[in-house]
C-alpha positions as CSV (number, residue, x, y, z in Angstrom):
1,X,-1.9,-1.9,7.5
2,X,-1.8,1.6,6.1
3,X,1.0,1.9,3.5
4,X,3.7,4.6,3.8
5,X,5.7,6.3,1.2
6,X,8.1,9.3,0.8
7,X,7.9,12.6,-1.0
8,X,11.3,14.2,-1.4
9,X,11.7,17.8,-2.6
10,X,15.5,17.2,-2.9
11,X,16.3,20.1,-0.7
12,X,19.5,22.1,-1.2
13,X,20.7,23.1,2.2
14,X,22.4,26.4,2.9
15,X,26.1,26.0,2.2
16,X,25.3,22.9,0.1
17,X,24.8,22.3,-3.6
18,X,22.5,20.6,-6.0
19,X,25.1,17.8,-6.5
20,X,25.0,17.1,-2.8
21,X,21.2,17.2,-2.8
22,X,20.9,14.7,-5.6
23,X,23.4,12.4,-3.9
24,X,21.4,12.6,-0.8
25,X,18.2,11.8,-2.7
26,X,19.6,8.5,-4.0
27,X,20.9,7.6,-0.6
28,X,17.5,8.4,1.0
29,X,15.7,6.3,-1.5
30,X,17.8,3.3,-0.8
31,X,17.1,3.9,2.9
32,X,13.5,4.2,2.3
33,X,13.5,1.0,0.2
34,X,15.2,-0.9,3.1
35,X,12.5,0.4,5.4
36,X,9.6,-1.0,3.5
37,X,8.4,2.3,1.9
38,X,6.0,1.7,-0.9
39,X,7.1,4.6,-3.2
40,X,9.5,7.5,-3.4
41,X,8.2,10.6,-5.2
42,X,9.9,13.8,-6.3
43,X,8.0,17.0,-7.1
44,X,8.3,19.5,-10.0
45,X,9.2,23.0,-8.8
46,X,10.9,25.7,-10.9
47,X,12.8,28.8,-10.1
48,X,13.4,27.8,-6.4
49,X,16.9,28.0,-5.2
50,X,16.3,25.5,-2.4
51,X,14.8,22.6,-4.5
52,X,16.9,20.4,-6.9
53,X,14.0,18.5,-8.6
54,X,13.1,20.8,-11.4
55,X,14.1,18.3,-14.0
56,X,11.8,15.8,-12.4
57,X,12.0,12.9,-14.8
58,X,15.8,13.0,-14.8
59,X,15.9,12.9,-10.9
60,X,13.4,9.9,-11.0
61,X,15.9,8.1,-13.4
62,X,18.7,8.9,-11.0
63,X,16.8,7.5,-8.0
64,X,15.5,4.5,-10.0
65,X,19.0,3.5,-10.9
66,X,20.0,3.6,-7.3
67,X,17.2,1.3,-6.1
68,X,15.7,-2.0,-7.0
69,X,12.2,-2.6,-5.8
70,X,10.6,0.6,-4.5
71,X,8.2,2.4,-6.8
72,X,9.6,5.7,-8.1
73,X,7.7,8.6,-9.5
74,X,6.5,12.2,-9.6
75,X,4.4,13.9,-6.9
76,X,3.9,15.4,-9.3
77,X,4.3,16.6,-12.8
78,X,2.6,19.9,-13.4
79,X,0.6,19.4,-16.7
80,X,0.2,23.1,-17.5
81,X,4.0,23.2,-18.1
82,X,4.2,20.3,-20.6
83,X,2.4,18.8,-23.5
84,X,0.8,15.4,-22.7
85,X,2.9,13.8,-25.5
86,X,6.2,14.9,-23.9
87,X,5.1,13.6,-20.6
88,X,4.1,10.2,-22.1
89,X,7.5,10.0,-23.8
90,X,9.4,10.8,-20.6
91,X,7.6,8.4,-18.4
92,X,7.4,5.8,-21.1
93,X,11.1,6.0,-21.1
94,X,11.2,5.6,-17.3
95,X,8.9,2.6,-17.5
96,X,11.3,1.0,-20.1
97,X,14.2,1.6,-17.6
98,X,12.3,0.5,-14.5
99,X,9.4,-1.6,-15.7
100,X,6.4,-1.9,-13.3
101,X,7.9,0.6,-10.8
102,X,6.8,4.0,-12.2
103,X,4.2,6.3,-10.8
104,X,3.0,9.7,-12.4
105,X,1.2,12.0,-10.1
106,X,-0.5,14.9,-12.1
107,X,-1.2,18.3,-10.9
108,X,-2.7,21.5,-12.4
109,X,-0.6,24.2,-10.6
110,X,2.4,25.5,-12.5
111,X,4.8,24.9,-9.6
112,X,6.2,28.3,-10.1
113,X,5.3,32.0,-10.3
114,X,4.0,33.8,-13.4
115,X,7.5,35.0,-14.4
116,X,8.9,31.5,-14.3
117,X,5.9,30.1,-16.0
118,X,6.5,32.5,-18.8
119,X,10.1,31.3,-19.1
120,X,8.9,27.7,-19.3
121,X,6.8,29.0,-22.2
122,X,3.9,26.5,-22.2
123,X,2.6,28.5,-19.3
124,X,1.9,31.4,-21.8
125,X,-0.8,29.4,-23.5
126,X,-1.3,26.7,-20.9
127,X,-4.4,26.8,-18.7
128,X,-5.2,24.8,-15.5
129,X,-8.7,24.5,-16.9
130,X,-7.3,22.2,-19.7
131,X,-6.2,19.9,-17.1
132,X,-9.0,17.2,-17.4
133,X,-8.5,17.0,-21.1
134,X,-4.7,16.9,-20.8
135,X,-5.2,13.9,-18.4
136,X,-7.4,12.1,-20.9
137,X,-4.9,12.7,-23.7
138,X,-2.1,11.4,-21.6
139,X,-4.2,8.2,-20.8
140,X,-4.7,7.8,-24.5
141,X,-1.0,7.7,-25.3
142,X,-0.3,5.2,-22.6
143,X,-3.3,3.0,-23.7
144,X,-2.1,3.3,-27.3
145,X,-5.7,3.5,-28.4
146,X,-5.2,5.7,-31.5
147,X,-7.5,8.4,-30.3
148,X,-4.9,11.2,-30.7
149,X,-3.6,10.1,-34.1
150,X,0.0,10.1,-32.6
151,X,1.9,7.2,-31.1
152,X,4.1,8.0,-28.2
153,X,7.5,6.1,-28.5
154,X,8.4,5.3,-25.7
155,X,5.1,5.5,-24.0
156,X,2.7,3.5,-26.0
157,X,1.5,0.5,-23.8
158,X,3.7,1.7,-20.9
159,X,2.7,0.4,-17.4
160,X,2.7,3.8,-15.7
161,X,0.4,4.3,-12.8
162,X,-1.4,7.6,-12.9
163,X,-2.5,9.5,-9.9
164,X,-4.4,12.8,-9.5
165,X,-2.9,15.3,-7.1
166,X,-4.7,18.2,-5.4
167,X,-5.1,20.6,-2.4
168,X,-8.6,21.6,-3.4
169,X,-11.9,19.9,-4.3
170,X,-11.1,20.0,-8.1
171,X,-8.6,17.2,-8.0
172,X,-10.8,15.1,-5.7
173,X,-13.7,15.4,-8.1
174,X,-11.6,14.5,-11.2
175,X,-9.9,11.6,-9.5
176,X,-13.3,10.2,-8.5
177,X,-14.8,10.8,-12.0
178,X,-11.8,9.0,-13.8
179,X,-11.5,6.2,-11.2
180,X,-7.9,7.1,-10.3
181,X,-6.0,7.1,-7.1
182,X,-5.9,10.5,-5.3
183,X,-3.2,12.2,-3.3
184,X,-4.0,15.2,-1.3
185,X,-1.4,17.8,-0.2
186,X,-2.3,18.0,3.4
187,X,1.4,18.3,4.3
188,X,1.3,22.0,3.4
189,X,-2.4,22.8,2.4
190,X,-4.6,20.9,4.9
191,X,-7.5,23.4,4.9
192,X,-9.9,21.3,2.6
193,X,-8.7,17.9,3.7
194,X,-11.9,16.5,5.2
195,X,-14.1,17.9,2.4
196,X,-11.8,16.5,-0.3
197,X,-11.8,13.0,1.4
198,X,-15.6,12.9,1.5
199,X,-16.0,14.1,-2.0
200,X,-13.6,11.6,-3.5
201,X,-15.0,8.6,-1.7
202,X,-18.6,9.5,-2.3
203,X,-18.2,10.2,-6.0
204,X,-15.7,7.5,-7.0
205,X,-16.4,5.5,-10.2
206,X,-14.7,2.3,-10.5
207,X,-12.4,2.1,-13.6
208,X,-10.2,-0.4,-15.5
209,X,-7.2,0.6,-13.2
210,X,-9.0,0.8,-9.8
211,X,-12.2,-0.8,-8.4
212,X,-12.3,1.2,-5.2
213,X,-11.0,4.5,-3.9
214,X,-7.4,4.7,-3.0
215,X,-6.5,7.8,-1.0
216,X,-3.0,9.0,-0.1
217,X,-2.4,11.9,2.2
218,X,0.7,14.0,2.6
219,X,2.0,14.1,6.2
220,X,5.1,15.7,7.7
221,X,7.3,13.7,10.1
222,X,10.0,15.1,12.2
223,X,11.2,12.3,14.4
224,X,14.1,11.9,16.8
225,X,15.0,9.9,19.9
226,X,13.7,12.8,22.1
227,X,10.8,15.2,21.6
228,X,13.0,18.3,22.2
229,X,15.5,17.1,19.5
230,X,12.7,16.6,17.0
231,X,11.2,20.0,17.7
232,X,14.7,21.5,17.1
233,X,15.2,19.6,13.7
234,X,11.7,20.6,12.6
235,X,12.7,24.3,12.6
236,X,14.5,24.1,9.3
237,X,11.3,23.4,7.4
238,X,9.4,25.9,9.6
239,X,11.8,28.6,8.6
240,X,11.4,27.7,4.9
241,X,7.6,27.9,5.2
242,X,7.7,31.3,6.9
243,X,10.1,32.6,4.2
244,X,7.6,31.6,1.4
245,X,4.8,33.4,3.2
246,X,6.7,36.5,4.2
247,X,9.3,37.2,1.4
248,X,7.3,35.3,-1.3
249,X,9.9,33.0,-2.4
250,X,11.7,29.7,-1.4
251,X,15.1,29.7,0.2
252,X,17.8,27.1,0.6
253,X,17.0,24.9,3.7
254,X,18.5,26.7,6.7
255,X,20.0,25.0,9.7
256,X,17.7,24.4,12.7
257,X,17.4,27.1,15.4
258,X,16.9,26.6,19.1
259,X,13.8,28.5,20.2
260,X,12.6,29.3,16.8
261,X,8.9,29.0,17.6
262,X,9.3,31.2,20.6
263,X,10.9,34.0,18.4
264,X,7.8,34.1,16.2
265,X,4.9,36.4,17.0
266,X,1.4,35.1,17.4
267,X,0.7,35.6,13.7
268,X,3.7,33.5,12.6
269,X,3.0,30.7,15.1
270,X,-0.7,30.6,14.1
271,X,0.3,30.4,10.4
272,X,2.7,27.4,11.2
273,X,0.1,25.7,13.3
274,X,-2.3,25.8,10.4
275,X,-0.1,24.9,7.5
276,X,1.7,22.0,9.5
277,X,-1.4,20.7,11.2
278,X,-0.9,17.3,9.3
279,X,2.4,16.6,11.1
280,X,4.0,14.5,13.7
281,X,6.9,16.0,15.7
282,X,8.6,14.1,18.5
283,X,10.2,11.0,19.9
284,X,9.1,7.5,18.8
285,X,6.1,7.4,21.2
286,X,4.7,10.7,20.3
287,X,5.1,10.2,16.5
288,X,3.4,6.8,16.9
289,X,0.4,8.4,18.6
290,X,0.1,11.4,16.2
291,X,0.3,9.0,13.2
292,X,-2.4,6.7,14.8
293,X,-4.6,9.8,15.4
294,X,-4.3,11.1,11.8
295,X,-5.0,7.6,10.3
296,X,-8.0,7.2,12.6
297,X,-9.4,10.6,11.6
298,X,-9.0,10.2,7.9
299,X,-9.0,6.5,7.1
300,X,-6.2,7.1,4.7
301,X,-5.1,4.0,2.6
302,X,-1.5,5.4,2.4
303,X,0.5,8.2,3.9
304,X,3.1,10.2,1.9
305,X,5.7,11.4,4.4
306,X,7.8,14.4,3.8
307,X,10.6,15.3,6.1
308,X,13.0,18.1,5.1
309,X,15.8,18.3,7.6
310,X,19.2,20.1,7.4
311,X,21.2,17.1,8.6
312,X,21.0,14.2,6.2
313,X,21.8,11.5,8.9
314,X,19.1,12.9,11.2
315,X,16.6,12.8,8.3
316,X,17.4,9.1,7.8
317,X,16.9,8.5,11.4
318,X,13.6,10.3,11.3
319,X,12.3,8.1,8.6
320,X,13.5,5.0,10.4
321,X,11.4,6.0,13.4
322,X,8.4,6.8,11.2
323,X,8.6,3.4,9.5
324,X,8.9,1.6,12.9
325,X,5.8,3.6,14.1
326,X,3.8,2.6,11.0
327,X,4.8,-1.1,11.5
328,X,3.8,-0.9,15.2
329,X,0.3,0.4,14.2
């Protein structure tokens, strides 16, 4: 059976607040735990008014305290924004709080624009090209092997499971070389999906933590009892994607709009078709068929669902339908 997990950007809806978004995150994580989801991840984004997960480790602690068994972690932490030692200390602390449950997905994008990266400050001297060395340094802190000359406390000896994230071939190559699990961001950047899968599997080198490739793929799910309702609920995320690509910034998640796709011109619809090509939108039967087709195409070991909806109850129902579809497969 293909495992299934959840990526939550902790969306702030229009008319809502960060406090509400964080309360929803804890409730959603408990719901995912009850449905058999393997892990619940939040992502690091900065300077985005519609996302409440900027202080990623703090949000993970909030979710970890609200749950009991589901793995919790970051999908991911953007290493150019942090020193490896600080990341080791933060996630070593999380491991002390939630032993054996903590994941740490690592990315090399800043998760922000240049202005915000400058405000973070490490972005002034940080460089995505340093990413492989930063990963090795972080591994050294957790292994407590003394190679850095500094001991992370907490962090030394922590049981934190590292993942490499990516939307290009760079991450696939690095994950393969280090023998680490790999998560590809096909939920918003599917263009190089097939090439990344082939590269990762072909070049994978067994390691002390993983003896065979483990591939997790991002996948959007907007499910409801009827196809038309699911298509309506999906328009909130579609509006958010269009805003990023037209006005150049994120917005608070808007309410769904009837006929939204029909209101877009050919260019807008083509953009959404491309960026959301790794998606299932529909009722239970349609979602099950779309999931089956994606798994058959990619052979994914695990899917990481993302499902931003304006209505929290509808979002929980969508995840219930997705979990039932996965179990049916």
